[in-house]
All heavy atoms as an XYZ file, in Angstrom:
959
protein
N      54.651     22.361     54.326
C      54.774     22.447     55.768
C      54.755     21.053     56.425
O      55.509     20.806     57.357
C      53.624     23.323     56.293
C      53.740     23.649     57.737
S      55.128     24.752     57.962
C      54.968     25.122     59.628
N      53.881     20.185     55.930
C      53.812     18.838     56.491
C      55.084     18.042     56.201
O      55.509     17.225     57.021
C      52.593     18.100     55.945
C      51.236     18.575     56.469
C      50.120     17.827     55.763
C      51.137     18.381     57.962
N      55.688     18.284     55.044
C      56.923     17.580     54.706
C      58.043     17.969     55.665
O      58.805     17.121     56.116
C      57.347     17.882     53.265
C      56.468     17.226     52.236
C      56.988     17.532     50.857
C      56.085     16.897     49.799
N      56.550     17.189     48.449
N      58.129     19.253     55.968
C      59.164     19.734     56.896
C      58.934     19.140     58.287
O      59.864     18.683     58.944
C      59.188     21.276     56.944
C      59.629     21.824     55.580
C      60.106     21.765     58.049
C      59.511     23.317     55.460
N      57.686     19.107     58.731
C      57.366     18.527     60.039
C      57.701     17.036     60.046
O      58.232     16.502     61.032
C      55.894     18.743     60.371
N      57.417     16.347     58.942
C      57.738     14.930     58.842
C      59.235     14.676     58.902
O      59.696     13.742     59.553
N      60.012     15.511     58.223
C      61.469     15.377     58.235
C      62.008     15.607     59.645
O      62.870     14.874     60.125
C      62.116     16.344     57.218
C      63.604     16.440     57.425
C      61.790     15.922     55.799
N      61.494     16.619     60.311
C      61.948     16.932     61.669
C      61.611     15.778     62.623
O      62.455     15.346     63.418
C      61.339     18.264     62.153
C      61.934     19.424     61.359
C      61.566     18.456     63.652
C      61.269     20.745     61.606
N      60.384     15.269     62.538
C      59.992     14.161     63.412
C      60.810     12.903     63.120
O      61.205     12.174     64.042
C      58.500     13.874     63.268
C      57.567     14.916     63.872
C      56.120     14.586     63.543
C      57.765     15.016     65.364
N      61.075     12.654     61.856
C      61.884     11.485     61.486
C      63.308     11.624     62.021
O      63.884     10.673     62.547
C      61.891     11.325     59.972
S      62.763      9.853     59.417
N      63.877     12.803     61.917
C      65.232     13.059     62.417
C      65.290     12.885     63.934
O      66.213     12.254     64.457
C      65.685     14.477     62.029
O      65.574     14.634     60.620
C      67.104     14.744     62.471
N      64.303     13.422     64.618
C      64.269     13.302     66.080
C      64.113     11.831     66.481
O      64.774     11.347     67.411
C      63.138     14.169     66.674
C      63.485     15.649     66.502
C      62.907     13.838     68.143
C      62.349     16.584     66.869
N      63.267     11.095     65.765
C      63.076      9.672     66.062
C      64.342      8.872     65.848
O      64.703      8.011     66.659
N      65.044      9.147     64.762
C      66.299      8.430     64.496
C      67.365      8.765     65.530
O      68.129      7.896     65.951
C      66.803      8.765     63.090
S      65.782      8.064     61.786
N      67.423     10.030     65.943
C      68.400     10.430     66.958
C      68.096      9.739     68.286
O      69.003      9.250     68.970
C      68.389     11.937     67.130
N      66.828      9.657     68.652
C      66.443      8.974     69.888
C      66.793      7.501     69.852
O      67.272      6.936     70.835
N      66.562      6.884     68.705
C      66.913      5.465     68.554
C      68.421      5.276     68.683
O      68.882      4.347     69.335
C      66.425      4.948     67.202
C      66.786      3.513     66.940
C      66.133      2.485     67.603
C      67.804      3.179     66.052
C      66.461      1.163     67.380
C      68.146      1.859     65.824
C      67.477      0.857     66.481
O      67.818     -0.439     66.260
N      69.192      6.168     68.081
C      70.654      6.091     68.166
C      71.149      6.243     69.591
O      72.026      5.499     70.037
N      70.574      7.191     70.336
C      70.976      7.380     71.727
C      70.619      6.168     72.573
O      71.381      5.778     73.462
C      70.334      8.637     72.318
C      70.975      9.912     71.862
C      70.213     10.911     71.284
C      72.336     10.116     71.998
C      70.797     12.087     70.851
C      72.934     11.281     71.574
C      72.155     12.278     70.992
N      69.462      5.550     72.307
C      69.094      4.365     73.083
C      70.040      3.202     72.783
O      70.377      2.430     73.674
C      67.648      3.963     72.806
O      67.502      3.477     71.487
N      70.479      3.055     71.535
C      71.442      2.004     71.193
C      72.783      2.258     71.878
O      73.423      1.330     72.371
C      71.652      1.928     69.676
C      70.489      1.348     68.914
C      70.217     -0.063     69.308
C      70.873     -1.004     68.348
N      70.554     -2.393     68.641
N      73.213      3.500     71.922
C      74.486      3.839     72.551
C      74.460      3.523     74.037
O      75.412      2.956     74.572
C      74.836      5.321     72.291
C      75.242      5.505     70.830
C      75.951      5.785     73.219
C      75.433      6.950     70.426
N      73.364      3.849     74.718
C      73.299      3.555     76.145
C      73.297      2.045     76.388
O      73.883      1.572     77.358
C      72.063      4.192     76.803
O      70.887      3.762     76.105
C      72.137      5.704     76.783
N      72.649      1.283     75.507
C      72.691     -0.182     75.632
C      74.097     -0.715     75.447
O      74.535     -1.607     76.163
N      74.826     -0.156     74.498
C      76.202     -0.586     74.257
C      77.098     -0.224     75.432
O      78.007     -0.973     75.774
C      76.753      0.019     72.975
C      76.148     -0.543     71.728
C      75.522     -1.750     71.586
C      76.124      0.071     70.448
N      75.104     -1.922     70.291
C      75.460     -0.819     69.560
C      76.583      1.279     69.951
C      75.263     -0.528     68.230
C      76.375      1.558     68.615
C      75.728      0.665     67.770
N      76.847      0.928     76.037
C      77.660      1.322     77.192
C      77.451      0.349     78.354
O      78.399     -0.040     79.026
C      77.324      2.743     77.626
C      77.907      3.805     76.729
C      77.595      5.188     77.247
C      78.161      6.249     76.322
N      77.834      7.604     76.789
N      76.202     -0.033     78.589
C      75.922     -0.994     79.663
C      76.577     -2.328     79.371
O      77.139     -2.971     80.257
C      74.415     -1.171     79.832
C      73.724      0.019     80.441
C      72.240     -0.211     80.550
C      71.535      1.027     81.083
N      70.082      0.842     81.132
N      76.522     -2.753     78.130
C      77.145     -4.015     77.738
C      78.659     -3.954     77.911
O      79.280     -4.897     78.395
C      76.792     -4.321     76.282
C      77.144     -5.699     75.842
C      76.607     -6.002     74.451
O      75.738     -5.281     73.959
O      77.089     -6.986     73.876
N      79.258     -2.826     77.545
C      80.695     -2.653     77.700
C      81.105     -2.652     79.169
O      82.126     -3.239     79.542
C      81.147     -1.361     77.020
C      82.637     -1.074     77.023
C      83.381     -2.159     76.240
C      82.911      0.286     76.413
N      80.301     -2.029     80.024
C      80.581     -2.042     81.456
C      80.557     -3.471     82.002
O      81.402     -3.855     82.806
C      79.558     -1.187     82.201
C      79.713      0.292     81.986
C      78.577      1.093     82.611
O      77.749      0.510     83.349
O      78.520      2.303     82.354
N      79.590     -4.246     81.539
C      79.502     -5.630     82.009
C      80.689     -6.454     81.527
O      81.250     -7.255     82.287
C      78.206     -6.273     81.533
C      78.020     -7.651     82.093
C      76.680     -8.246     81.736
O      75.775     -7.524     81.314
O      76.559     -9.465     81.884
N      81.107     -6.242     80.293
C      82.278     -6.963     79.775
C      83.521     -6.591     80.581
O      84.320     -7.452     80.927
C      82.475     -6.666     78.276
C      81.370     -7.342     77.464
C      83.836     -7.139     77.795
C      81.335     -6.937     76.018
N      83.671     -5.318     80.900
C      84.818     -4.891     81.712
C      84.780     -5.512     83.102
O      85.820     -5.859     83.661
C      84.879     -3.373     81.795
C      85.343     -2.744     80.504
O      86.062     -3.356     79.724
N      84.933     -1.514     80.269
N      83.577     -5.652     83.676
C      83.456     -6.314     84.981
C      83.869     -7.782     84.890
O      84.552     -8.292     85.775
C      82.023     -6.219     85.502
C      81.659     -4.954     86.257
C      80.190     -4.970     86.636
C      82.509     -4.788     87.495
N      83.458     -8.472     83.815
C      83.854     -9.865     83.651
C      85.368     -9.988     83.513
O      85.975    -10.901     84.071
C      83.156    -10.509     82.464
C      81.788    -11.006     82.780
C      80.620    -10.554     82.267
C      81.431    -12.030     83.717
N      79.570    -11.230     82.815
C      80.037    -12.148     83.697
C      82.162    -12.852     84.555
C      79.362    -13.060     84.498
C      81.489    -13.759     85.354
C      80.102    -13.860     85.319
N      85.966     -9.076     82.775
C      87.426     -9.095     82.627
C      88.091     -8.942     83.990
O      89.036     -9.658     84.323
C      87.884     -8.007     81.641
C      87.458     -8.376     80.219
C      89.391     -7.804     81.715
C      87.654     -7.261     79.210
N      87.580     -8.014     84.794
C      88.122     -7.798     86.130
C      87.957     -9.045     87.003
O      88.887     -9.450     87.711
C      87.441     -6.597     86.782
C      87.909     -6.212     88.163
C      89.370     -5.768     88.133
C      87.026     -5.111     88.727
N      86.786     -9.666     86.936
C      86.537    -10.885     87.719
C      87.522    -11.983     87.327
O      88.130    -12.628     88.183
C      85.074    -11.361     87.537
C      84.889    -12.787     88.026
C      84.121    -10.429     88.247
N      87.705    -12.196     86.025
C      88.603    -13.256     85.571
C      90.060    -12.957     85.922
O      90.824    -13.862     86.250
C      88.456    -13.499     84.078
C      87.125    -14.092     83.702
C      86.465    -13.683     82.571
C      86.535    -15.061     84.492
C      85.246    -14.235     82.218
C      85.315    -15.617     84.157
C      84.668    -15.197     83.013
N      90.456    -11.696     85.888
C      91.822    -11.350     86.281
C      92.045    -11.612     87.767
O      93.101    -12.112     88.167
C      92.110     -9.886     85.953
C      92.297     -9.618     84.483
C      92.435     -8.141     84.173
O      92.106     -7.281     84.984
N      92.914     -7.842     82.980
N      91.041    -11.283     88.587
C      91.173    -11.528     90.026
C      91.208    -13.022     90.325
O      91.979    -13.473     91.170
C      90.027    -10.852     90.776
C      90.159     -9.357     90.824
C      89.074     -8.734     91.654
C      89.301     -7.240     91.688
N      88.907     -6.656     92.945
N      90.379    -13.792     89.640
C      90.390    -15.242     89.838
C      91.752    -15.804     89.454
O      92.338    -16.610     90.181
C      89.258    -15.909     89.032
C      87.902    -15.597     89.663
C      89.461    -17.417     88.946
C      86.708    -16.070     88.857
N      92.269    -15.372     88.322
C      93.569    -15.860     87.856
C      94.676    -15.533     88.850
O      95.488    -16.392     89.196
C      93.892    -15.241     86.501
C      95.245    -15.628     85.965
C      95.548    -14.882     84.681
C      96.978    -15.105     84.245
N      97.321    -14.299     83.077
N      94.697    -14.296     89.337
C      95.773    -13.915     90.249
C      95.671    -14.666     91.575
O      96.688    -15.050     92.146
C      95.771    -12.404     90.481
O      94.631    -12.008     91.203
N      94.460    -14.891     92.061
C      94.319    -15.614     93.325
C      94.671    -17.087     93.184
O      95.180    -17.692     94.129
C      92.912    -15.444     93.874
C      92.705    -14.044     94.364
C      91.451    -13.904     95.122
N      91.365    -12.525     95.593
C      90.326    -12.032     96.196
N      89.278    -12.793     96.421
N      90.324    -10.787     96.586
N      94.403    -17.659     92.031
C      94.787    -19.057     91.815
C      96.303    -19.171     91.710
O      96.930    -20.030     92.323
C      94.110    -19.635     90.560
C      92.625    -19.855     90.817
C      94.756    -20.947     90.142
C      91.843    -20.277     89.596
N      96.904    -18.275     90.936
C      98.341    -18.367     90.689
C      99.191    -17.971     91.884
O     100.175    -18.626     92.193
C      98.722    -17.494     89.490
C      98.242    -17.967     88.124
C      98.618    -16.953     87.058
C      98.829    -19.320     87.793
N      98.839    -16.887     92.547
C      99.719    -16.340     93.571
C      99.332    -16.715     94.992
O     100.192    -16.891     95.844
C      99.794    -14.818     93.439
C     100.292    -14.397     92.090
C      99.486    -13.690     91.214
C     101.571    -14.741     91.665
C      99.945    -13.320     89.951
C     102.033    -14.376     90.410
C     101.211    -13.664     89.563
O     101.662    -13.311     88.323
N      98.051    -16.842     95.273
C      97.633    -17.147     96.633
C      97.227    -18.603     96.819
O      96.979    -19.032     97.935
C      96.479    -16.226     97.041
C      96.907    -14.771     97.071
C      95.748    -13.840     97.365
O      94.599    -14.243     97.388
N      96.059    -12.574     97.589
N      97.118    -19.334     95.717
C      96.804    -20.767     95.739
C      95.514    -21.076     96.494
O      95.426    -22.049     97.246
C      97.950    -21.576     96.352
C      99.286    -21.335     95.744
C      99.429    -22.103     94.486
N     100.821    -21.978     94.005
C     101.155    -22.105     92.776
N     100.252    -22.365     91.879
N     102.405    -21.972     92.406
N      94.500    -20.239     96.306
C      93.218    -20.454     96.965
C      92.348    -21.392     96.131
O      92.463    -21.429     94.912
C      92.484    -19.119     97.121
C      93.161    -18.162     98.071
C      92.394    -16.860     98.205
O      91.150    -16.891     98.142
O      93.038    -15.829     98.363
N      91.448    -22.123     96.778
C      90.507    -22.969     96.027
C      89.509    -22.110     95.250
O      89.149    -21.007     95.668
C      89.782    -23.776     97.102
C      90.508    -23.546     98.357
C      91.346    -22.328     98.205
N      89.052    -22.629     94.137
C      88.197    -21.872     93.231
C      86.866    -21.478     93.864
O      86.382    -20.367     93.661
C      87.958    -22.696     91.963
C      87.356    -21.990     90.772
C      88.154    -20.749     90.397
C      87.281    -22.932     89.588
N      86.276    -22.364     94.652
C      85.008    -22.053     95.309
C      85.113    -20.869     96.259
O      84.247    -19.996     96.289
N      86.200    -20.829     97.030
C      86.400    -19.725     97.969
C      86.683    -18.417     97.239
O      86.263    -17.349     97.675
C      87.537    -20.052     98.927
C      87.192    -21.174     99.882
C      88.349    -21.527    100.797
O      89.307    -20.732    100.897
O      88.293    -22.595    101.415
N      87.389    -18.492     96.137
C      87.658    -17.295     95.335
C      86.343    -16.716     94.826
O      86.125    -15.504     94.881
C      88.591    -17.620     94.150
C      89.967    -18.020     94.653
C      88.706    -16.438     93.210
C      90.873    -18.570     93.576
N      85.474    -17.577     94.349
C      84.180    -17.113     93.833
C      83.343    -16.471     94.937
O      82.661    -15.482     94.705
C      83.424    -18.264     93.179
S      84.134    -18.805     91.617
N      83.404    -17.030     96.135
C      82.691    -16.424     97.265
C      83.215    -15.018     97.560
O      82.444    -14.106     97.860
C      82.839    -17.291     98.512
C      81.879    -18.452     98.657
C      82.281    -19.326     99.828
C      80.470    -17.950     98.820
N      84.516    -14.838     97.485
C      85.108    -13.529     97.756
C      84.773    -12.498     96.679
O      84.739    -11.305     96.950
C      86.618    -13.664     97.903
C      87.013    -14.443     99.131
C      88.491    -14.762     99.161
O      89.233    -14.396     98.269
N      88.915    -15.463    100.196
N      84.522    -12.947     95.462
C      84.158    -12.017     94.380
C      82.844    -11.315     94.685
O      82.651    -10.162     94.338
C      84.031    -12.748     93.038
C      85.307    -13.263     92.461
S      86.415    -11.932     92.006
C      87.871    -12.458     92.856
N      81.942    -12.021     95.370
C      80.654    -11.421     95.718
C      80.844    -10.292     96.726
O      80.180     -9.258     96.648
C      79.722    -12.483     96.292
C      78.338    -11.983     96.588
C      77.432    -13.092     97.080
O      77.918    -14.048     97.701
O      76.228    -12.967     96.842
N      81.769    -10.465     97.648
C      82.014     -9.468     98.690
C      82.676     -8.212     98.148
O      82.623     -7.167     98.780
C      82.876    -10.076     99.790
C      82.201    -11.225    100.516
C      83.158    -11.967    101.419
O      84.342    -11.569    101.502
O      82.725    -12.950    102.035
N      83.323     -8.300     96.994
C      84.045     -7.157     96.443
C      83.145     -6.195     95.678
O      83.607     -5.189     95.159
C      85.189     -7.643     95.555
C      86.260     -8.337     96.350
C      87.467     -8.692     95.522
O      87.637     -8.128     94.425
O      88.240     -9.538     95.982
N      81.874     -6.481     95.577
C      80.930     -5.571     94.942
C      81.162     -5.386     93.458
O      81.332     -4.266     92.993
N      81.144     -6.466     92.718
C      81.375     -6.413     91.276
C      80.078     -6.530     90.486
O      80.061     -7.055     89.388
C      82.356     -7.512     90.864
C      83.750     -7.379     91.464
C      84.562     -8.625     91.205
C      84.452     -6.159     90.902
N      78.991     -6.067     91.048
C      77.722     -6.041     90.343
C      77.149     -7.425     90.102
O      77.282     -8.341     90.909
N      76.502     -7.567     88.956
C      75.858     -8.828     88.588
C      76.883     -9.950     88.482
O      76.619    -11.088     88.883
C      75.105     -8.655     87.247
C      74.490     -9.958     86.797
C      74.041     -7.597     87.365
N      78.066     -9.626     87.980
C      79.123    -10.642     87.823
C      79.561    -11.171     89.188
O      79.755    -12.376     89.361
C      80.319    -10.041     87.091
S      79.906     -9.251     85.539
N      79.724    -10.291     90.141
C      80.122    -10.706     91.482
C      79.056    -11.541     92.164
O      79.359    -12.514     92.855
N      77.783    -11.153     91.967
C      76.696    -11.931     92.568
C      76.653    -13.337     91.995
O      76.458    -14.313     92.721
C      75.356    -11.234     92.316
C      75.177     -9.955     93.087
C      73.852     -9.313     92.747
C      73.724     -7.950     93.401
N      72.492     -7.280     92.989
N      76.821    -13.436     90.676
C      76.769    -14.748     90.030
C      77.932    -15.624     90.489
O      77.741    -16.788     90.820
C      76.800    -14.592     88.517
C      76.367    -15.834     87.742
S      77.543    -17.179     87.579
C      78.639    -16.569     86.355
N      79.135    -15.077     90.540
C      80.277    -15.874     90.995
C      80.130    -16.244     92.467
O      80.555    -17.324     92.883
C      81.614    -15.146     90.757
O      81.556    -13.854     91.342
C      81.919    -15.036     89.283
N      79.510    -15.368     93.243
C      79.245    -15.695     94.646
C      78.293    -16.869     94.794
O      78.501    -17.751     95.625
N      77.237    -16.880     93.971
C      76.297    -18.016     93.999
C      77.010    -19.308     93.596
O      76.787    -20.358     94.185
C      75.113    -17.753     93.069
C      74.120    -16.748     93.606
C      72.840    -16.742     92.797
N      73.049    -16.483     91.390
C      72.836    -15.325     90.775
N      72.402    -14.288     91.471
N      73.035    -15.197     89.482
N      77.874    -19.204     92.580
C      78.635    -20.385     92.142
C      79.542    -20.864     93.268
O      79.629    -22.057     93.544
C      79.462    -20.074     90.876
C      80.447    -21.182     90.574
C      78.559    -19.846     89.687
N      80.212    -19.944     93.945
C      81.086    -20.313     95.056
C      80.335    -20.970     96.191
O      80.785    -21.965     96.767
N      79.170    -20.405     96.519
C      78.363    -20.969     97.588
C      77.913    -22.388     97.239
O      78.011    -23.308     98.054
C      77.143    -20.067     97.828
C      76.697    -20.033     99.247
C      75.618    -18.986     99.530
N      76.043    -17.634     99.180
C      75.550    -16.920     98.155
N      74.619    -17.415     97.373
N      75.976    -15.702     97.911
N      77.428    -22.571     96.025
C      76.959    -23.895     95.612
C      78.104    -24.901     95.506
O      77.939    -26.075     95.844
C      76.223    -23.800     94.271
C      74.853    -23.137     94.317
C      74.320    -22.931     92.904
C      73.881    -23.961     95.136
N      79.265    -24.448     95.036
C      80.386    -25.387     94.892
C      80.955    -25.809     96.240
O      81.478    -26.913     96.366
C      81.479    -24.785     94.004
O      82.073    -23.678     94.625
N      80.875    -24.954     97.249
C      81.346    -25.364     98.572
C      80.314    -26.232     99.291
O      80.677    -27.082    100.091
C      81.697    -24.143     99.444
O      80.586    -23.256     99.487
C      82.918    -23.424     98.902
N      79.015    -26.024     98.994
C      77.972    -26.829     99.629
C      77.829    -28.194     98.983
O      77.631    -29.191     99.669
C      76.627    -26.102     99.564
C      76.561    -24.872    100.421
C      75.295    -24.068    100.174
O      74.511    -24.391     99.298
N      75.109    -23.005    100.944
N      77.893    -28.232     97.659
C      77.680    -29.481     96.918
C      79.013    -29.962     96.360
O      79.354    -29.697     95.220
C      76.696    -29.263     95.779
C      75.343    -28.784     96.214
C      74.452    -28.544     95.018
C      73.107    -28.013     95.451
N      72.237    -27.770     94.290
N      79.753    -30.676     97.162
C      81.079    -31.155     96.741
C      80.991    -32.234     95.667
O      81.934    -32.456     94.932
C      81.851    -31.692     97.943
C      82.130    -30.685     99.013
C      83.317    -29.875     98.685
N      83.589    -28.935     99.766
C      84.476    -28.008     99.696
N      85.201    -27.889     98.613
N      84.667    -27.187    100.689
N      79.856    -32.913     95.569
C      79.736    -34.011     94.603
C      79.460    -33.515     93.183
O      79.643    -34.248     92.224
C      78.624    -34.969     95.035
O      77.391    -34.280     95.078
N      79.032    -32.250     93.043
C      78.726    -31.696     91.730
C      79.960    -30.948     91.213
O      80.617    -30.231     91.968
C      77.520    -30.722     91.817
C      77.188    -30.154     90.455
C      76.315    -31.429     92.416
N      80.266    -31.125     89.944
C      81.443    -30.475     89.370
C      81.242    -28.968     89.262
O      80.125    -28.489     89.055
C      81.731    -31.035     87.984
C      82.292    -32.424     88.001
C      82.746    -32.848     86.613
O      83.128    -31.983     85.803
O      82.718    -34.046     86.354
N      82.348    -28.241     89.365
C      82.313    -26.788     89.249
C      81.743    -26.355     87.906
O      80.960    -25.408     87.824
C      83.732    -26.220     89.434
C      83.795    -24.733     89.297
C      83.435    -23.910     90.345
C      84.201    -24.138     88.106
C      83.482    -22.529     90.216
C      84.250    -22.768     87.966
C      83.888    -21.957     89.028
N      82.105    -27.049     86.840
C      81.650    -26.679     85.494
C      80.134    -26.770     85.378
O      79.499    -25.897     84.759
C      82.311    -27.568     84.453
N      79.527    -27.775     85.975
C      78.070    -27.915     85.916
C      77.375    -26.787     86.670
O      76.375    -26.231     86.198
C      77.641    -29.264     86.493
C      78.156    -30.433     85.663
O      78.402    -30.232     84.451
O      78.313    -31.532     86.231
N      77.900    -26.460     87.838
C      77.331    -25.365     88.623
C      77.477    -24.049     87.864
O      76.538    -23.258     87.779
C      78.014    -25.274     90.006
C      77.716    -26.529     90.817
C      77.568    -24.037     90.753
C      78.506    -26.642     92.088
N      78.653    -23.809     87.295
C      78.914    -22.580     86.548
C      77.931    -22.427     85.383
O      77.335    -21.377     85.195
C      80.355    -22.575     86.048
C      80.715    -21.366     85.263
C      80.628    -21.211     83.917
C      81.192    -20.126     85.769
N      81.040    -19.949     83.555
C      81.388    -19.262     84.676
C      81.477    -19.664     87.052
C      81.849    -17.966     84.819
C      81.948    -18.366     87.185
C      82.133    -17.529     86.085
N      77.769    -23.475     84.615
C      76.896    -23.403     83.430
C      75.432    -23.211     83.814
O      74.699    -22.491     83.143
C      77.106    -24.633     82.562
C      78.452    -24.588     81.887
C      78.674    -25.710     80.900
N      80.005    -25.571     80.313
C      81.018    -26.381     80.561
N      80.870    -27.399     81.362
N      82.187    -26.169     79.994
N      75.000    -23.832     84.897
C      73.613    -23.636     85.320
C      73.389    -22.204     85.798
O      72.333    -21.615     85.538
C      73.232    -24.638     86.407
O      73.915    -24.362     87.606
N      74.367    -21.622     86.468
C      74.232    -20.233     86.905
C      74.287    -19.253     85.735
O      73.636    -18.223     85.758
C      75.305    -19.884     87.937
C      75.048    -20.461     89.293
C      73.739    -19.993     89.902
O      73.424    -18.786     89.831
O      73.017    -20.831     90.438
N      75.068    -19.585     84.707
C      75.097    -18.744     83.506
C      73.720    -18.736     82.850
O      73.228    -17.701     82.403
C      76.178    -19.224     82.502
C      77.568    -18.937     83.033
C      75.995    -18.586     81.136
C      77.931    -17.481     83.104
N      73.056    -19.899     82.817
C      71.705    -19.952     82.264
C      70.749    -19.093     83.070
O      69.899    -18.406     82.521
C      71.205    -21.397     82.216
C      71.846    -22.215     81.142
C      71.313    -23.631     81.157
C      72.059    -24.481     80.146
N      71.660    -25.891     80.209
N      70.885    -19.109     84.403
C      70.035    -18.285     85.255
C      70.343    -16.805     85.083
O      69.460    -15.969     85.195
C      70.205    -18.668     86.725
C      69.684    -20.049     87.015
O      68.867    -20.590     86.266
N      70.159    -20.644     88.087
N      71.601    -16.493     84.813
C      72.022    -15.097     84.705
C      71.560    -14.449     83.406
O      71.493    -13.224     83.314
C      73.542    -15.020     84.802
C      74.061    -13.626     84.865
S      75.847    -13.674     84.912
C      76.177    -11.964     84.625
N      71.229    -15.236     82.404
C      70.808    -14.684     81.119
C      69.625    -13.735     81.273
O      69.467    -12.808     80.500
C      70.440    -15.812     80.155
C      71.618    -16.597     79.666
C      71.219    -17.787     78.814
O      70.006    -18.020     78.639
O      72.120    -18.469     78.332
N      68.818    -13.947     82.297
C      67.646    -13.104     82.515
C      68.037    -11.717     83.015
O      67.363    -10.738     82.734
C      66.713    -13.780     83.511
C      66.245    -15.136     83.052
C      65.617    -15.907     84.193
C      65.420    -17.356     83.772
N      65.236    -18.237     84.890
N      69.131    -11.618     83.774
C      69.543    -10.364     84.391
C      70.568     -9.594     83.577
O      70.886     -8.463     83.893
C      70.190    -10.634     85.756
C      69.435    -11.523     86.671
C      70.258    -11.919     87.881
O      71.311    -11.312     88.113
O      69.847    -12.837     88.585
N      71.110    -10.207     82.561
C      72.314     -9.684     81.949
C      72.164     -9.517     80.445
O      71.164     -9.869     79.857
C      73.458    -10.650     82.269
O      74.638    -10.197     81.687
N      73.219     -8.984     79.822
C      73.262     -8.760     78.384
C      73.962     -9.901     77.666
O      74.663     -9.675     76.698
C      74.019     -7.459     78.080
C      73.306     -6.230     78.524
C      73.645     -5.598     79.697
C      72.283     -5.702     77.765
C      72.992     -4.461     80.104
C      71.623     -4.575     78.160
C      71.968     -3.937     79.338
N      73.808    -11.112     78.152
C      74.517    -12.228     77.538
C      73.901    -12.598     76.207
O      72.700    -12.787     76.096
C      74.467    -13.451     78.450
C      75.237    -13.348     79.735
C      75.078    -14.634     80.521
C      76.698    -13.100     79.461
N      74.750    -12.688     75.203
C      74.288    -13.133     73.899
C      75.483    -13.562     73.070
O      76.604    -13.118     73.286
C      73.542    -12.004     73.180
O      74.414    -10.926     72.931
N      75.228    -14.449     72.148
C      76.210    -14.848     71.156
C      77.555    -15.281     71.695
O      77.676    -16.190     72.511
N      78.588    -14.612     71.238
C      79.970    -14.975     71.537
C      80.294    -14.832     73.029
O      81.010    -15.652     73.596
C      80.896    -14.094     70.705
C      82.303    -14.567     70.662
C      82.408    -15.839     69.869
C      83.861    -16.168     69.636
N      84.029    -17.487     69.066
N      79.755    -13.801     73.680
C      80.018    -13.607     75.118
C      79.477    -14.776     75.922
O      80.124    -15.268     76.837
C      79.384    -12.306     75.592
C      79.988    -11.069     75.012
C      79.255     -9.871     75.515
C      77.868     -9.927     75.022
N      77.268     -8.933     74.304
N      78.287    -15.228     75.565
C      77.673    -16.347     76.263
C      78.512    -17.616     76.080
O      78.747    -18.352     77.039
C      76.265    -16.546     75.728
C      75.443    -17.559     76.443
C      74.019    -17.420     75.974
C      73.444    -18.770     75.661
N      72.092    -18.696     75.138
N      78.991    -17.844     74.868
C      79.832    -19.016     74.608
C      81.121    -18.969     75.423
O      81.551    -19.980     75.976
C      80.181    -19.094     73.128
C      79.035    -19.482     72.230
C      79.427    -19.484     70.764
O      80.605    -19.756     70.467
O      78.558    -19.209     69.940
N      81.742    -17.797     75.502
C      82.989    -17.663     76.263
C      82.761    -17.915     77.745
O      83.582    -18.562     78.410
C      83.603    -16.284     76.046
C      84.228    -16.048     74.678
C      84.612    -14.586     74.522
C      85.426    -16.934     74.479
N      81.659    -17.408     78.285
C      81.362    -17.640     79.693
C      81.046    -19.111     79.953
O      81.396    -19.640     81.005
C      80.203    -16.755     80.151
C      80.544    -15.277     80.297
C      79.300    -14.478     80.641
C      81.602    -15.062     81.350
N      80.388    -19.783     79.016
C      80.119    -21.215     79.161
C      81.415    -22.011     79.185
O      81.524    -23.011     79.871
C      79.247    -21.710     78.008
C      77.766    -21.684     78.284
C      77.163    -20.581     78.866
C      76.961    -22.746     77.954
C      75.827    -20.547     79.093
C      75.598    -22.717     78.179
C      75.034    -21.610     78.761
O      73.702    -21.581     79.003
N      82.422    -21.579     78.429
C      83.678    -22.321     78.314
C      84.658    -22.020     79.440
O      85.696    -22.668     79.524
C      84.346    -22.011     76.964
C      83.595    -22.559     75.791
C      84.305    -22.222     74.501
C      83.557    -22.715     73.306
N      84.219    -22.379     72.046
N      84.382    -21.062     80.281
C      85.298    -20.669     81.342
C      85.796    -21.849     82.195
O      86.993    -21.982     82.433
C      84.685    -19.588     82.248
C      85.466    -19.315     83.487
C      86.691    -18.698     83.420
C      84.981    -19.702     84.721
C      87.431    -18.462     84.564
C      85.693    -19.464     85.872
C      86.922    -18.840     85.795
N      84.923    -22.757     82.653
C      85.418    -23.878     83.476
C      86.405    -24.771     82.738
O      87.261    -25.391     83.366
C      84.153    -24.649     83.838
C      83.055    -23.682     83.696
C      83.464    -22.750     82.600
N      86.324    -24.829     81.422
C      87.268    -25.650     80.659
C      88.682    -25.082     80.737
O      89.648    -25.824     80.655
C      86.841    -25.738     79.187
C      85.467    -26.384     79.024
O      85.069    -27.126     79.938
O      84.809    -26.121     78.006
N      88.795    -23.771     80.904
C      90.101    -23.133     80.958
C      90.700    -23.152     82.358
O      91.888    -22.991     82.531
C      90.026    -21.697     80.467
C      89.560    -21.598     79.037
C      88.389    -20.940     78.715
C      90.281    -22.187     78.006
C      87.955    -20.853     77.402
C      89.841    -22.107     76.695
C      88.687    -21.433     76.407
O      88.248    -21.381     75.109
N      89.862    -23.318     83.362
C      90.348    -23.351     84.739
C      90.912    -24.725     85.003
O      91.840    -24.963     85.630
C      89.217    -23.025     85.728
C      89.708    -23.119     87.150
C      88.660    -21.661     85.464
C-alpha cells in the first residue's frame, strides 16, 4: 500500500514540476515575441519614417509592449536627455537593470546586448 501511495505522489510531483516548467517557457516565449515585435517596429520606423532612434524608443513605451516597451521607453528618455552619452551605453545599462524583471539569460541576453551594434 505504501509503495502505491509513493508512486502516486511521485507521479503527481513530477506532473506539477512539468506544468511549472511549461508555464515558465510560455512566459519566456511571450517575452521573446514582444522583443521581436519591438525590433520590427524600430526597424520599420527607421527605414520608412526616418525617425531618430531615441524618439522611436519613447514611442514604444506608449504602445503598451509590456516590460520590453517600458525598457525601450527608459532608453529613449535617457538618450534624449543625455545627448553626450552614446545610445549603446544607455541600452546596455538598461539591459543590466532589466535582468531583475525579466527572463534574460544566455543567448537572449547576448543578443540584446549586441542590438546597438546592429543599429
